[in-house]
VOPAGU-2260 file (C-alpha; in pm, 1 decimal, decimal comma):
REM VOPAGU-2260
SITE   aa  ch    i         X         Y         Z
SITE  MET   A    0    -258,0    -438,7    -552,5
SITE  LEU   A    1    -464,3    -428,0    -868,7
SITE  ILE   A    2    -397,0    -386,1   -1235,5
SITE  GLY   A    3    -607,2    -156,3   -1447,4
SITE  LYS   A    4    -638,0      40,9   -1770,0
SITE  ILE   A    5    -660,1     418,5   -1776,8
SITE  ILE   A    6    -990,2     516,5   -1937,5
SITE  GLY   A    7   -1016,3     886,1   -1851,8
SITE  LYS   A    8    -914,6    1174,5   -1630,1
SITE  VAL   A    9   -1069,5    1395,8   -1364,8
SITE  VAL   A   10   -1021,8    1771,2   -1395,3
SITE  CYS   A   11   -1065,4    1974,9   -1076,5
SITE  THR   A   12   -1046,5    2355,0   -1066,3
SITE  ALA   A   13   -1007,1    2340,0    -688,7
SITE  LYS   A   14    -835,6    2061,8    -492,0
SITE  GLU   A   15    -721,7    1977,2    -142,4
SITE  PRO   A   16    -387,8    2162,9    -103,5
SITE  LYS   A   17    -193,7    1834,8     -65,7
SITE  LEU   A   18    -319,6    1733,8    -411,6
SITE  GLU   A   19    -214,3    2054,4    -589,6
SITE  GLY   A   20      -5,9    1967,6    -895,0
SITE  THR   A   21    -120,6    1604,8    -905,1
SITE  LYS   A   22    -311,0    1427,1   -1180,8
SITE  LEU   A   23    -623,4    1220,7   -1112,5
SITE  LEU   A   24    -705,8     942,4   -1358,7
SITE  ILE   A   25   -1002,4     708,9   -1400,2
SITE  VAL   A   26    -887,9     346,5   -1406,2
SITE  GLN   A   27   -1087,4      35,9   -1501,9
SITE  PRO   A   28    -965,1    -259,9   -1291,5
SITE  LEU   A   29    -865,9    -566,6   -1496,9
SITE  ASP   A   30    -812,4    -935,9   -1432,2
SITE  LEU   A   31    -482,3   -1099,9   -1527,9
SITE  LYS   A   32    -605,9   -1155,4   -1884,1
SITE  TYR   A   33    -685,9    -783,3   -1921,6
SITE  LYS   A   34   -1064,9    -830,8   -1894,8
SITE  PRO   A   35   -1256,5    -554,5   -1707,6
SITE  ILE   A   36   -1372,8    -636,8   -1355,1
SITE  GLY   A   37   -1569,4    -420,8   -1114,5
SITE  ASN   A   38   -1630,9     -47,5   -1138,4
SITE  PRO   A   39   -1382,7     220,3   -1251,0
SITE  ILE   A   40   -1197,1     405,0    -974,6
SITE  VAL   A   41   -1029,3     744,6    -949,2
SITE  CYS   A   42    -655,5     719,4    -877,5
SITE  LEU   A   43    -380,6     965,7    -800,1
SITE  ASP   A   44    -113,3     933,4   -1070,4
SITE  SER   A   45     239,6     918,6    -927,1
SITE  VAL   A   46     415,9     787,2   -1241,0
SITE  GLN   A   47     289,1    1013,5   -1522,7
SITE  ALA   A   48      82,6     738,0   -1684,8
SITE  GLY   A   49    -111,4     803,4   -2003,9
SITE  TYR   A   50    -445,7     720,9   -2161,2
SITE  LYS   A   51    -503,6     347,3   -2226,3
SITE  GLU   A   52    -186,6     239,7   -2043,1
SITE  ILE   A   53    -201,0     -65,8   -1816,1
SITE  VAL   A   54    -103,2      33,7   -1462,2
SITE  LEU   A   55     -40,0    -105,4   -1113,9
SITE  ILE   A   56    -265,9      36,2    -841,3
SITE  VAL   A   57    -249,4      38,5    -461,2
SITE  GLN   A   58    -541,5     123,2    -235,4
SITE  GLY   A   59    -599,2     223,1     124,4
SITE  SER   A   60    -313,2     325,6     352,6
SITE  SER   A   61     -53,4     240,4      85,9
SITE  ALA   A   62    -211,8     492,6    -151,8
SITE  ARG   A   63    -199,1     764,3     113,7
SITE  LEU   A   64     182,3     736,7     130,7
SITE  VAL   A   65     261,3     747,4    -240,7
SITE  THR   A   66     392,3    1103,8    -284,3
SITE  TYR   A   67     679,9    1268,2    -102,3
SITE  GLN   A   68     436,9    1455,8     122,1
SITE  GLY   A   69     274,6    1136,0     247,7
SITE  ASN   A   70     -61,3    1123,2     424,4
SITE  ASN   A   71    -254,3    1229,8     113,4
SITE  PRO   A   72    -635,1    1220,7     118,3
SITE  VAL   A   73    -665,1     948,2    -148,3
SITE  ASP   A   74    -805,6     594,5    -161,5
SITE  ALA   A   75    -617,6     469,5    -469,1
SITE  ALA   A   76    -289,7     554,6    -642,2
SITE  ILE   A   77    -106,4     444,8    -956,2
SITE  ILE   A   78     244,8     327,3    -866,3
SITE  GLY   A   79     365,4     167,6   -1189,5
SITE  ILE   A   80     315,2     128,7   -1563,5
SITE  ILE   A   81     294,9    -238,9   -1660,0
SITE  ASP   A   82     492,1    -356,2   -1964,1
SITE  SER   A   83     385,2    -720,7   -1949,7
SITE  ILE   A   84     241,9    -990,3   -1724,8
SITE  ASN   A   85     378,8   -1343,9   -1739,1
SITE  LEU   A   86     170,1   -1634,3   -1612,8
SITE  ASP   A   87     288,9   -1993,6   -1655,3
SITE  LYS   A   88     466,7   -1910,2   -1981,2
SITE  GLU   A   89     176,1   -1696,8   -2105,3
SITE  VAL   A   90     213,3   -1327,3   -2188,9
């Protein structure tokens, strides 16, 4: 799992039928101190996250099973909106 910050969205006029009605967001992965790491990734949004929210991301086979349909053609999916991260008494 990764954490990340939503930095944009992808608008598609035509999509794979299994993705109809879903939202695709661009997420910048973050380290545990909210510093950007790596390249942004496109994620399927399963929790109705919004712009600039900090989210929890799964990739690979876990991402494919996120929606009720399962077996979606996606590599990454947002599965949670993060309220806080606690590390050794740090927030």
